[in-house]
A tleap script that builds the chain and sets N, CA, C and O, in Angstrom:
source leaprc.protein.ff14SB
mol = sequence {
  NMET ILE ASN GLN TYR PRO MET TRP LYS ASN
  VAL LEU VAL ALA ALA VAL ILE LEU LEU GLY
  THR LEU TYR ALA ILE PRO ASN LEU TYR GLY
  GLN ASP PRO VAL LEU GLU ILE SER GLY LEU
  ARG GLY ALA GLN VAL ASP GLN SER LEU GLN
  ASN ASN LEU GLN GLN ALA LEU GLU ASN ALA
  ALA ILE THR THR LYS ARG PHE GLU ARG LEU
  ASP GLY LYS GLN VAL ILE ARG PHE HIE PRO
  ALA ASP TRP GLU HIE ASN CARG
}
set mol.1.N position { 37.011 6.025 -36.109 }
set mol.1.CA position { 36.320 7.288 -35.757 }
set mol.1.C position { 36.801 7.548 -34.461 }
set mol.1.O position { 36.786 6.732 -33.540 }
set mol.2.N position { 37.263 8.800 -34.400 }
set mol.2.CA position { 37.850 9.239 -33.214 }
set mol.2.C position { 36.791 9.925 -32.282 }
set mol.2.O position { 35.875 10.535 -32.833 }
set mol.3.N position { 36.840 9.879 -31.036 }
set mol.3.CA position { 35.888 10.459 -30.159 }
set mol.3.C position { 35.973 11.993 -30.317 }
set mol.3.O position { 37.090 12.490 -30.174 }
set mol.4.N position { 35.029 12.726 -30.570 }
set mol.4.CA position { 35.317 14.217 -30.838 }
set mol.4.C position { 34.724 15.185 -29.726 }
set mol.4.O position { 34.668 16.394 -29.950 }
set mol.5.N position { 34.275 14.637 -28.510 }
set mol.5.CA position { 33.911 15.266 -27.393 }
set mol.5.C position { 35.001 15.355 -26.298 }
set mol.5.O position { 35.851 14.470 -26.205 }
set mol.6.N position { 34.979 16.313 -25.555 }
set mol.6.CA position { 35.975 16.448 -24.352 }
set mol.6.C position { 35.635 15.317 -23.319 }
set mol.6.O position { 34.511 14.867 -23.102 }
set mol.7.N position { 36.743 14.962 -22.755 }
set mol.7.CA position { 36.580 13.831 -21.630 }
set mol.7.C position { 35.564 13.968 -20.663 }
set mol.7.O position { 34.932 12.963 -20.338 }
set mol.8.N position { 35.294 15.141 -20.116 }
set mol.8.CA position { 34.510 15.464 -19.038 }
set mol.8.C position { 33.110 15.288 -19.400 }
set mol.8.O position { 32.239 15.064 -18.559 }
set mol.9.N position { 32.848 15.410 -20.903 }
set mol.9.CA position { 31.467 15.084 -21.303 }
set mol.9.C position { 31.042 13.539 -21.314 }
set mol.9.O position { 29.937 13.077 -21.033 }
set mol.10.N position { 32.104 12.913 -21.677 }
set mol.10.CA position { 31.972 11.477 -21.691 }
set mol.10.C position { 31.630 10.927 -20.352 }
set mol.10.O position { 30.682 10.166 -20.159 }
set mol.11.N position { 32.612 11.435 -19.258 }
set mol.11.CA position { 32.525 10.993 -18.026 }
set mol.11.C position { 31.083 11.393 -17.388 }
set mol.11.O position { 30.453 10.650 -16.636 }
set mol.12.N position { 30.691 12.594 -17.779 }
set mol.12.CA position { 29.197 12.864 -17.248 }
set mol.12.C position { 28.288 12.198 -17.861 }
set mol.12.O position { 27.323 11.927 -17.146 }
set mol.13.N position { 28.231 11.788 -19.053 }
set mol.13.CA position { 27.250 10.791 -19.596 }
set mol.13.C position { 27.157 9.483 -18.890 }
set mol.13.O position { 26.110 8.953 -18.519 }
set mol.14.N position { 28.517 8.960 -18.727 }
set mol.14.CA position { 28.683 7.686 -18.140 }
set mol.14.C position { 28.106 7.827 -16.722 }
set mol.14.O position { 27.371 6.910 -16.356 }
set mol.15.N position { 28.297 8.683 -16.004 }
set mol.15.CA position { 27.942 8.893 -14.548 }
set mol.15.C position { 26.419 9.017 -14.501 }
set mol.15.O position { 25.836 8.531 -13.532 }
set mol.16.N position { 25.799 9.564 -15.368 }
set mol.16.CA position { 24.390 9.951 -15.530 }
set mol.16.C position { 23.722 8.476 -15.799 }
set mol.16.O position { 22.662 8.185 -15.246 }
set mol.17.N position { 24.319 7.661 -16.580 }
set mol.17.CA position { 23.673 6.442 -17.154 }
set mol.17.C position { 23.929 5.423 -16.043 }
set mol.17.O position { 23.152 4.470 -15.989 }
set mol.18.N position { 25.018 5.510 -15.062 }
set mol.18.CA position { 25.227 4.583 -14.064 }
set mol.18.C position { 24.157 5.038 -12.873 }
set mol.18.O position { 23.493 4.154 -12.331 }
set mol.19.N position { 24.015 6.281 -12.513 }
set mol.19.CA position { 23.160 6.687 -11.567 }
set mol.19.C position { 21.697 6.400 -11.901 }
set mol.19.O position { 20.903 6.097 -11.010 }
set mol.20.N position { 21.341 6.495 -13.183 }
set mol.20.CA position { 20.046 6.103 -13.708 }
set mol.20.C position { 19.813 4.595 -13.616 }
set mol.20.O position { 18.726 4.103 -13.314 }
set mol.21.N position { 20.748 4.007 -13.858 }
set mol.21.CA position { 20.593 2.433 -13.715 }
set mol.21.C position { 20.627 2.064 -12.318 }
set mol.21.O position { 19.969 1.065 -12.027 }
set mol.22.N position { 21.222 2.625 -11.431 }
set mol.22.CA position { 21.049 2.256 -9.896 }
set mol.22.C position { 19.818 2.660 -9.500 }
set mol.22.O position { 19.149 1.823 -8.895 }
set mol.23.N position { 19.291 3.869 -9.714 }
set mol.23.CA position { 18.005 4.206 -9.372 }
set mol.23.C position { 16.974 3.415 -9.888 }
set mol.23.O position { 16.016 3.244 -9.134 }
set mol.24.N position { 16.936 2.854 -11.074 }
set mol.24.CA position { 16.025 1.892 -11.592 }
set mol.24.C position { 15.993 0.598 -11.105 }
set mol.24.O position { 14.935 -0.004 -11.285 }
set mol.25.N position { 17.078 -0.102 -10.411 }
set mol.25.CA position { 17.246 -1.446 -10.023 }
set mol.25.C position { 16.046 -1.965 -9.112 }
set mol.25.O position { 15.596 -3.107 -9.211 }
set mol.26.N position { 15.581 -1.022 -8.225 }
set mol.26.CA position { 14.480 -1.564 -7.184 }
set mol.26.C position { 13.242 -1.997 -8.039 }
set mol.26.O position { 12.520 -2.909 -7.636 }
set mol.27.N position { 13.000 -1.365 -9.187 }
set mol.27.CA position { 11.949 -1.709 -10.075 }
set mol.27.C position { 11.903 -3.065 -10.560 }
set mol.27.O position { 10.844 -3.549 -10.960 }
set mol.28.N position { 12.966 -3.694 -10.549 }
set mol.28.CA position { 13.122 -4.985 -11.221 }
set mol.28.C position { 12.545 -6.059 -10.190 }
set mol.28.O position { 12.274 -7.158 -10.674 }
set mol.29.N position { 12.330 -5.875 -8.858 }
set mol.29.CA position { 11.999 -6.778 -7.913 }
set mol.29.C position { 10.506 -6.512 -7.681 }
set mol.29.O position { 10.101 -5.351 -7.624 }
set mol.30.N position { 9.729 -7.494 -7.554 }
set mol.30.CA position { 8.370 -7.325 -7.144 }
set mol.30.C position { 8.269 -6.991 -5.792 }
set mol.30.O position { 9.170 -7.136 -4.965 }
set mol.31.N position { 6.922 -6.448 -5.539 }
set mol.31.CA position { 6.573 -6.034 -4.066 }
set mol.31.C position { 5.480 -6.898 -3.450 }
set mol.31.O position { 4.458 -7.220 -4.056 }
set mol.32.N position { 5.760 -7.233 -2.254 }
set mol.32.CA position { 4.778 -7.980 -1.546 }
set mol.32.C position { 4.038 -6.871 -0.574 }
set mol.32.O position { 4.619 -5.933 -0.028 }
set mol.33.N position { 2.725 -7.156 -0.480 }
set mol.33.CA position { 1.967 -6.096 0.471 }
set mol.33.C position { 2.431 -6.864 1.872 }
set mol.33.O position { 2.636 -8.075 1.963 }
set mol.34.N position { 2.541 -5.967 2.854 }
set mol.34.CA position { 3.151 -6.201 4.093 }
set mol.34.C position { 2.231 -5.560 5.053 }
set mol.34.O position { 1.733 -4.455 4.834 }
set mol.35.N position { 1.972 -6.357 6.273 }
set mol.35.CA position { 1.403 -5.695 7.413 }
set mol.35.C position { 2.282 -5.699 8.542 }
set mol.35.O position { 2.648 -6.813 8.917 }
set mol.36.N position { 2.739 -4.613 9.222 }
set mol.36.CA position { 3.828 -4.690 10.131 }
set mol.36.C position { 3.010 -4.057 11.598 }
set mol.36.O position { 2.498 -2.948 11.757 }
set mol.37.N position { 3.099 -5.056 12.428 }
set mol.37.CA position { 2.533 -4.689 13.735 }
set mol.37.C position { 3.543 -4.544 14.895 }
set mol.37.O position { 4.365 -5.444 15.069 }
set mol.38.N position { 3.527 -3.485 15.678 }
set mol.38.CA position { 4.547 -3.134 16.685 }
set mol.38.C position { 3.908 -3.083 17.924 }
set mol.38.O position { 2.708 -2.811 17.908 }
set mol.39.N position { 4.503 -3.305 19.087 }
set mol.39.CA position { 4.125 -3.121 20.403 }
set mol.39.C position { 3.975 -1.647 20.800 }
set mol.39.O position { 4.647 -0.747 20.297 }
set mol.40.N position { 3.011 -1.469 21.770 }
set mol.40.CA position { 2.882 -0.035 22.324 }
set mol.40.C position { 4.230 0.345 23.081 }
set mol.40.O position { 4.861 -0.417 23.814 }
set mol.41.N position { 4.520 1.520 22.805 }
set mol.41.CA position { 5.772 2.139 23.504 }
set mol.41.C position { 6.947 1.159 23.507 }
set mol.41.O position { 7.636 0.947 24.505 }
set mol.42.N position { 7.100 0.656 22.478 }
set mol.42.CA position { 8.420 -0.279 22.296 }
set mol.42.C position { 8.333 -1.635 22.740 }
set mol.42.O position { 9.354 -2.321 22.789 }
set mol.43.N position { 7.158 -2.116 23.086 }
set mol.43.CA position { 7.044 -3.329 23.735 }
set mol.43.C position { 7.202 -4.339 22.598 }
set mol.43.O position { 6.835 -4.126 21.443 }
set mol.44.N position { 7.823 -5.533 23.068 }
set mol.44.CA position { 8.097 -6.576 22.085 }
set mol.44.C position { 6.713 -7.477 21.722 }
set mol.44.O position { 5.850 -7.621 22.588 }
set mol.45.N position { 6.601 -7.932 20.696 }
set mol.45.CA position { 5.394 -8.825 20.270 }
set mol.45.C position { 6.078 -10.219 20.527 }
set mol.45.O position { 7.275 -10.446 20.348 }
set mol.46.N position { 5.146 -11.107 20.969 }
set mol.46.CA position { 5.372 -12.322 21.370 }
set mol.46.C position { 4.714 -13.424 20.513 }
set mol.46.O position { 3.924 -13.208 19.594 }
set mol.47.N position { 5.172 -14.722 20.966 }
set mol.47.CA position { 4.404 -15.618 20.024 }
set mol.47.C position { 2.961 -15.896 20.089 }
set mol.47.O position { 2.418 -16.343 19.079 }
set mol.48.N position { 2.217 -15.669 21.245 }
set mol.48.CA position { 0.950 -15.585 21.467 }
set mol.48.C position { 0.150 -14.812 20.476 }
set mol.48.O position { -0.912 -15.240 20.024 }
set mol.49.N position { 0.722 -13.564 20.114 }
set mol.49.CA position { 0.264 -12.553 19.343 }
set mol.49.C position { 0.286 -13.094 17.899 }
set mol.49.O position { -0.668 -12.883 17.149 }
set mol.50.N position { 1.436 -13.833 17.484 }
set mol.50.CA position { 1.478 -14.381 16.281 }
set mol.50.C position { 0.717 -15.500 16.069 }
set mol.50.O position { 0.420 -15.756 14.902 }
set mol.51.N position { 0.255 -16.381 17.139 }
set mol.51.CA position { -0.635 -17.344 16.925 }
set mol.51.C position { -2.056 -16.792 16.822 }
set mol.51.O position { -2.875 -17.380 16.115 }
set mol.52.N position { -2.357 -15.775 17.442 }
set mol.52.CA position { -3.746 -15.217 17.398 }
set mol.52.C position { -3.856 -14.592 15.962 }
set mol.52.O position { -4.927 -14.708 15.365 }
set mol.53.N position { -2.804 -13.936 15.380 }
set mol.53.CA position { -2.777 -13.402 14.088 }
set mol.53.C position { -3.071 -14.464 12.970 }
set mol.53.O position { -3.887 -14.253 12.072 }
set mol.54.N position { -2.394 -15.542 13.084 }
set mol.54.CA position { -2.453 -16.588 12.115 }
set mol.54.C position { -3.872 -17.163 12.192 }
set mol.54.O position { -4.503 -17.266 11.140 }
set mol.55.N position { -4.465 -17.572 13.433 }
set mol.55.CA position { -5.807 -18.019 13.483 }
set mol.55.C position { -6.828 -16.956 12.925 }
set mol.55.O position { -7.651 -17.291 12.073 }
set mol.56.N position { -6.775 -15.813 13.360 }
set mol.56.CA position { -7.667 -14.804 12.686 }
set mol.56.C position { -7.647 -14.818 11.079 }
set mol.56.O position { -8.668 -14.820 10.392 }
set mol.57.N position { -6.324 -14.827 10.578 }
set mol.57.CA position { -6.305 -14.735 9.297 }
set mol.57.C position { -6.743 -16.079 8.611 }
set mol.57.O position { -7.237 -16.025 7.485 }
set mol.58.N position { -6.593 -17.181 9.195 }
set mol.58.CA position { -7.146 -18.356 8.719 }
set mol.58.C position { -8.712 -18.537 8.730 }
set mol.58.O position { -9.297 -19.217 7.887 }
set mol.59.N position { -9.373 -17.834 9.811 }
set mol.59.CA position { -10.671 -17.954 10.016 }
set mol.59.C position { -11.372 -16.905 8.904 }
set mol.59.O position { -12.533 -17.018 8.509 }
set mol.60.N position { -10.433 -15.867 8.483 }
set mol.60.CA position { -11.118 -15.143 7.428 }
set mol.60.C position { -10.656 -15.536 6.056 }
set mol.60.O position { -10.867 -14.823 5.075 }
set mol.61.N position { -10.061 -16.615 6.009 }
set mol.61.CA position { -9.607 -17.315 4.669 }
set mol.61.C position { -8.679 -16.346 4.008 }
set mol.61.O position { -8.885 -16.089 2.822 }
set mol.62.N position { -7.664 -15.766 4.647 }
set mol.62.CA position { -6.646 -14.870 3.998 }
set mol.62.C position { -5.526 -15.756 3.991 }
set mol.62.O position { -5.154 -16.194 5.080 }
set mol.63.N position { -4.851 -16.138 2.821 }
set mol.63.CA position { -3.514 -16.739 2.932 }
set mol.63.C position { -2.242 -15.936 3.006 }
set mol.63.O position { -2.064 -14.939 2.306 }
set mol.64.N position { -1.512 -16.316 3.724 }
set mol.64.CA position { -0.115 -15.415 3.797 }
set mol.64.C position { 0.974 -16.227 3.280 }
set mol.64.O position { 1.116 -17.449 3.308 }
set mol.65.N position { 1.860 -15.134 2.709 }
set mol.65.CA position { 3.097 -15.853 2.340 }
set mol.65.C position { 4.063 -16.242 3.470 }
set mol.65.O position { 4.501 -17.387 3.575 }
set mol.66.N position { 4.381 -15.229 4.321 }
set mol.66.CA position { 5.319 -15.574 5.438 }
set mol.66.C position { 5.086 -14.705 6.775 }
set mol.66.O position { 4.873 -13.497 6.668 }
set mol.67.N position { 5.119 -15.217 7.802 }
set mol.67.CA position { 5.224 -14.521 9.055 }
set mol.67.C position { 6.717 -14.414 9.741 }
set mol.67.O position { 7.376 -15.437 9.930 }
set mol.68.N position { 7.133 -13.308 10.048 }
set mol.68.CA position { 8.272 -13.080 10.714 }
set mol.68.C position { 8.371 -11.988 11.764 }
set mol.68.O position { 7.597 -11.031 11.784 }
set mol.69.N position { 9.276 -12.155 12.564 }
set mol.69.CA position { 9.655 -11.175 13.415 }
set mol.69.C position { 10.817 -10.516 13.213 }
set mol.69.O position { 11.866 -11.155 13.133 }
set mol.70.N position { 10.792 -8.990 13.089 }
set mol.70.CA position { 11.893 -8.333 12.708 }
set mol.70.C position { 12.057 -6.968 13.632 }
set mol.70.O position { 11.268 -6.023 13.630 }
set mol.71.N position { 13.258 -7.085 14.416 }
set mol.71.CA position { 13.316 -5.921 15.236 }
set mol.71.C position { 12.274 -5.444 16.345 }
set mol.71.O position { 12.023 -4.281 16.658 }
set mol.72.N position { 11.725 -6.617 16.865 }
set mol.72.CA position { 10.605 -6.599 17.861 }
set mol.72.C position { 9.280 -6.197 17.282 }
set mol.72.O position { 8.387 -5.761 18.009 }
set mol.73.N position { 9.109 -6.360 15.750 }
set mol.73.CA position { 7.859 -6.175 15.130 }
set mol.73.C position { 7.509 -7.433 14.443 }
set mol.73.O position { 8.373 -8.187 13.996 }
set mol.74.N position { 6.125 -7.681 14.350 }
set mol.74.CA position { 5.616 -8.784 13.634 }
set mol.74.C position { 5.231 -8.382 12.253 }
set mol.74.O position { 4.354 -7.536 12.081 }
set mol.75.N position { 5.877 -8.979 11.217 }
set mol.75.CA position { 5.594 -8.513 9.844 }
set mol.75.C position { 4.980 -9.738 9.115 }
set mol.75.O position { 5.472 -10.865 9.180 }
set mol.76.N position { 3.913 -9.433 8.447 }
set mol.76.CA position { 3.037 -10.441 7.757 }
set mol.76.C position { 3.127 -10.049 6.273 }
set mol.76.O position { 2.731 -8.936 5.928 }
set mol.77.N position { 3.654 -10.960 5.338 }
set mol.77.CA position { 3.724 -10.746 4.001 }
set mol.77.C position { 2.533 -11.608 3.475 }
set mol.77.O position { 2.173 -12.680 3.959 }
set mol.78.N position { 1.957 -10.938 2.360 }
set mol.78.CA position { 0.914 -11.525 1.689 }
set mol.78.C position { 1.260 -11.849 0.294 }
set mol.78.O position { 2.253 -11.253 -0.121 }
set mol.79.N position { 0.676 -12.654 -0.530 }
set mol.79.CA position { 0.692 -12.845 -1.860 }
set mol.79.C position { 0.139 -11.580 -2.608 }
set mol.79.O position { -0.961 -11.190 -2.218 }
set mol.80.N position { 0.718 -10.911 -3.584 }
set mol.80.CA position { 0.127 -9.676 -4.186 }
set mol.80.C position { -1.297 -9.993 -4.952 }
set mol.80.O position { -2.260 -9.226 -4.942 }
set mol.81.N position { -1.250 -11.244 -5.605 }
set mol.81.CA position { -2.676 -11.633 -6.195 }
set mol.81.C position { -3.879 -11.602 -5.023 }
set mol.81.O position { -4.970 -11.034 -5.083 }
set mol.82.N position { -3.351 -12.346 -4.018 }
set mol.82.CA position { -4.418 -12.428 -2.958 }
set mol.82.C position { -4.800 -11.154 -2.288 }
set mol.82.O position { -5.958 -10.956 -1.921 }
set mol.83.N position { -3.894 -10.336 -2.133 }
set mol.83.CA position { -4.129 -8.823 -1.401 }
set mol.83.C position { -4.987 -8.184 -2.485 }
set mol.83.O position { -6.001 -7.652 -2.033 }
set mol.84.N position { -4.838 -8.110 -3.740 }
set mol.84.CA position { -5.754 -7.419 -4.429 }
set mol.84.C position { -7.232 -7.986 -4.535 }
set mol.84.O position { -8.195 -7.224 -4.623 }
set mol.85.N position { -7.351 -9.320 -4.523 }
set mol.85.CA position { -8.494 -10.151 -4.300 }
set mol.85.C position { -9.398 -9.740 -3.214 }
set mol.85.O position { -10.566 -9.386 -3.374 }
set mol.86.N position { -8.705 -9.822 -1.988 }
set mol.86.CA position { -9.327 -9.641 -0.650 }
set mol.86.C position { -9.486 -8.109 -0.304 }
set mol.86.O position { -9.992 -7.808 0.777 }
set mol.87.N position { -9.136 -7.284 -1.045 }
set mol.87.CA position { -9.332 -5.743 -0.693 }
set mol.87.C position { -10.884 -5.311 -0.838 }
set mol.87.O position { -11.226 -4.152 -0.605 }
savepdb mol mol.pdb
quit
């Protein structure tokens, strides 16, 4: 069977499928609830703040997935199921 459509239509369909696929890829990955804490007026967060946050969350019986510092901000990631339960 011979393709009866002009080449530009085939290229347009392929481009739309490719762009749609690229647009949909982020939906394949799960999302973690995140709490991001930054310093006032660009101040850096330090280890003592992280320790205080960890202690406060432990006292409240809230489990965390990960603590990390990115670009001078404290980022706390939670498990999605725990987040929904504690809300």
